[in-house]
C-alpha positions as CSV (number, residue, x, y, z in Angstrom):
1,X,-12.2,49.0,92.7
2,X,-11.3,52.4,94.2
3,X,-12.8,53.5,97.5
4,X,-15.3,55.9,95.9
5,X,-16.6,53.2,93.5
6,X,-16.8,50.7,96.5
7,X,-18.8,53.2,98.5
8,X,-21.2,53.9,95.6
9,X,-21.7,50.1,95.1
10,X,-22.3,49.5,98.8
11,X,-24.8,52.4,98.9
12,X,-26.7,50.9,95.9
13,X,-26.8,47.4,97.5
14,X,-27.9,48.9,100.9
15,X,-30.7,50.9,99.2
16,X,-32.0,47.8,97.4
17,X,-32.0,45.6,100.6
18,X,-33.7,48.4,102.7
19,X,-36.4,48.9,100.1
20,X,-37.0,45.2,99.9
21,X,-37.4,44.9,103.7
22,X,-39.4,48.1,104.4
23,X,-41.2,48.7,101.1
24,X,-40.1,51.3,98.6
25,X,-43.4,53.3,99.1
26,X,-42.7,53.7,102.8
27,X,-39.3,55.3,102.4
28,X,-38.7,59.1,102.0
29,X,-34.9,58.7,101.6
30,X,-31.8,56.7,102.5
31,X,-28.5,58.3,103.3
32,X,-25.3,56.2,103.5
33,X,-22.1,57.7,104.9
34,X,-18.9,55.8,104.8
35,X,-16.9,56.9,107.8
36,X,-14.9,55.5,110.6
37,X,-16.8,54.5,113.7
38,X,-16.0,55.4,117.3
39,X,-13.1,53.0,117.5
40,X,-11.6,54.0,114.1
41,X,-12.9,51.1,112.1
42,X,-14.3,51.7,108.6
43,X,-18.1,51.7,108.8
44,X,-21.3,52.5,107.0
45,X,-23.8,54.8,108.7
46,X,-27.2,54.2,107.2
47,X,-29.9,56.7,107.9
48,X,-33.4,55.6,106.8
49,X,-36.1,58.3,106.6
50,X,-39.5,56.8,106.6
51,X,-42.7,58.7,105.5
52,X,-44.5,58.2,108.8
53,X,-43.5,57.3,112.4
54,X,-46.0,54.4,112.5
55,X,-43.9,52.7,109.8
56,X,-41.0,52.2,112.1
57,X,-40.2,48.4,112.2
58,X,-40.0,46.3,115.4
59,X,-36.6,45.6,117.0
60,X,-36.7,42.1,115.5
61,X,-37.3,43.5,112.0
62,X,-34.4,45.9,112.5
63,X,-32.1,43.1,113.5
64,X,-33.2,41.1,110.4
65,X,-32.5,44.1,108.2
66,X,-29.0,44.6,109.8
67,X,-28.2,40.9,109.3
68,X,-29.4,41.0,105.7
69,X,-27.2,44.1,105.0
70,X,-24.2,42.4,106.6
71,X,-24.7,39.3,104.4
72,X,-25.0,41.4,101.2
73,X,-21.9,43.4,102.1
74,X,-20.0,40.3,102.9
75,X,-20.9,39.0,99.5
76,X,-19.2,42.1,98.1
77,X,-16.2,41.4,100.3
78,X,-17.0,44.5,102.2
79,X,-16.5,44.0,106.0
80,X,-17.7,47.4,107.1
81,X,-20.4,47.3,109.8
82,X,-23.7,49.0,108.9
83,X,-24.9,51.3,111.7
84,X,-28.6,51.8,111.1
85,X,-30.7,54.7,112.2
86,X,-34.4,55.1,111.3
87,X,-36.6,58.1,111.7
88,X,-40.2,58.7,110.8
89,X,-42.3,61.7,110.7
90,X,-45.8,62.1,112.0
91,X,-46.7,63.9,108.7
92,X,-47.1,62.2,105.4
93,X,-45.5,65.2,103.5
94,X,-42.8,67.6,104.6
95,X,-43.8,71.2,104.7
96,X,-43.3,73.0,101.4
97,X,-43.9,76.6,102.5
98,X,-42.2,78.8,105.0
99,X,-43.3,78.6,108.6
100,X,-45.2,81.5,109.9
101,X,-44.3,82.7,113.3
102,X,-46.7,84.5,115.7
């Protein structure tokens, strides 16, 4: 499997696990970037955008999610570490119109 196919497969697996843990209806989008980390090791940066800030999971739940991702990736013989970032908005929907300034 070439690197591009490996990255796409890892992204699909990550999205599946994240949706299972956090609930598909709570997630606005998931962005996965396969890049080297600060020490030059191949890694996966997972940015999870939640619909609302009050949906951010506890530290324990985040640890469980990271561990589940690592197990799933190991099952694919993918040793890249998943660095997870979660953000949530205080608004249910993103603005659709242009912002009016004073």
